[in-house]
C-alpha positions in Angstrom: -0.3 -10.1 28.8 -2.9 -7.5 28.0 -2.8 -5.3 24.9 -1.7 -2.2 26.9 1.5 -4.0 28.1 2.1 -5.6 24.6 2.3 -2.2 22.9 4.7 -0.9 25.6 7.1 -3.8 24.9 8.0 -2.4 21.5 11.3 -0.6 21.8 11.4 3.2 21.1 12.5 4.0 17.6 11.1 5.7 14.5 9.9 2.3 13.3 8.1 1.5 16.6 6.5 5.0 16.5 5.2 4.2 13.0 3.9 0.8 14.1 2.1 2.4 17.0 0.6 4.9 14.6 -0.6 2.1 12.3 -2.1 0.2 15.2 -4.0 3.2 16.5 -4.8 4.7 13.0 -8.5 3.8 13.1 -8.8 6.4 15.9 -6.8 9.1 14.2 -8.5 11.7 12.1 -6.3 11.4 9.1 -7.4 13.6 6.1 -8.3 11.8 2.9 -5.5 13.4 0.9 -2.9 12.0 3.4 -4.5 8.6 3.1 -3.9 8.8 -0.7 -0.3 9.7 0.0 0.1 6.6 2.2 -1.7 4.7 -0.6 0.8 5.8 -3.3 3.7 5.0 -0.9 2.3 1.6 -0.5 2.2 1.1 -4.3 5.8 2.2 -4.6 6.8 -0.2 -1.8 5.0 -3.1 -3.5 6.8 -2.4 -6.7 10.1 -2.2 -4.9 9.4 -5.4 -3.1 8.5 -7.2 -6.4 11.7 -5.8 -8.0 13.8 -7.0 -5.0 12.1 -10.4 -5.3 13.1 -10.7 -8.9 16.6 -9.5 -8.2 17.0 -12.0 -5.4 17.0 -14.9 -7.9 14.6 -17.1 -5.9 15.9 -15.7 -2.6 19.5 -17.0 -3.3 20.8 -13.4 -3.0 20.3 -12.3 0.6 20.3 -8.5 0.2 17.5 -8.3 -2.4 15.6 -11.0 -0.4 15.8 -8.8 2.7 14.7 -5.8 0.6 11.7 -7.7 -0.6 10.7 -8.7 3.0 11.1 -5.1 4.3 9.3 -3.5 1.3 6.3 -5.9 1.5 6.0 -5.4 5.3 6.1 -1.6 5.0 3.7 -1.8 2.1 1.1 -3.5 4.3 1.6 -1.0 7.1 1.1 2.0 4.8 -1.9 0.3 3.2 -3.5 -0.1 6.7 -3.4 3.6 7.2 -4.7 4.3 3.7 -7.7 2.1 4.2 -8.8 4.2 7.2 -10.5 6.5 4.7 -10.2 4.9 1.2 -12.9 2.5 0.2 -11.4 -1.0 -0.2 -13.3 -1.7 -3.4 -11.7 1.2 -5.1 -8.4 1.2 -3.2 -7.5 -2.4 -3.8 -8.3 -2.3 -7.5 -6.3 0.9 -8.0 -3.5 -0.5 -5.9 -3.3 -3.7 -8.1 -3.5 -1.7 -11.3 -0.8 0.7 -10.4 1.3 -2.1 -9.1 1.0 -4.0 -12.4 1.9 -0.9 -14.4 4.9 -0.1 -12.1 6.3 -3.6 -12.1 5.8 -3.9 -15.9 7.8 -0.7 -16.5 10.5 -1.9 -14.1 10.6 -5.2 -16.0 11.0 -3.4 -19.3 13.5 -0.7 -18.2 15.5 -2.5 -15.5 15.4 -6.2 -16.4 15.3 -5.7 -20.2 12.0 -7.4 -20.9 10.6 -6.9 -24.3 7.9 -4.2 -24.8 5.1 -5.4 -27.1 1.8 -3.9 -28.4 -0.2 -6.1 -26.0 1.8 -5.0 -23.0 1.2 -1.3 -23.9 -2.5 -1.9 -24.6 -2.9 -3.8 -21.3 -1.3 -0.9 -19.4 -3.5 1.7 -21.2 -6.6 -0.3 -20.4 -5.5 -0.7 -16.8 -5.0 3.1 -16.5 -8.4 3.6 -18.1 -10.0 1.2 -15.5 -8.3 3.1 -12.7 -9.5 6.4 -14.1 -13.1 5.1 -14.2 -12.9 3.7 -10.7 -11.5 6.8 -9.1 -13.3 9.6 -11.0 -16.7 8.1 -11.8 -17.5 6.6 -8.4 -20.4 7.9 -6.5 -19.6 11.3 -5.1 -16.2 11.6 -6.9 -12.8 11.1 -5.5 -13.0 14.0 -3.0 -16.0 12.3 -1.3 -14.8 8.7 -1.4 -14.1 8.3 2.3 -14.7 4.8 3.6 -17.5 4.0 5.9 -14.9 3.3 8.6 -15.2 6.1 11.2 -12.9 7.1 14.0 -15.8 6.7 16.4 -16.1 3.0 15.8 -14.7 0.8 18.5 -11.3 -0.7 17.7 -10.7 -4.4 18.0 -8.0 -3.9 20.6 -7.5 -1.0 22.9 -4.0 0.5 23.2 -3.0 3.4 25.5 
């Protein structure tokens, strides 16, 4: 089965439309600001997936376990779109840092984990590192487009 027929086998739904967009995203001319929106959605989905994983009690509770699975998969799909213009070296570091801060805050405010000086200091240093990566990179954040161009040949061709 060639790639053209494989993509046509996906049933028509909002999810399938999103998956087709992700698969062909390297050929789309997505503006940088929209990639950052997809990036932030990916961070929130990662935090939601981690929260669901904690709430599932080692996957013994089915609904939170399903939520973790769904959130992590959507997180990856949105990150694929974000990486069409965001440099991976900056994007992944910022994604990890924001994810750490988000899950730490959820742990403190939702699961009642204790807040300590070292946790606050760690979050402040993480935010400082994110600030340095984004704002002091070569060319600034407005010129931080990845070297991936829409003109490059995709690995697979879809119609």
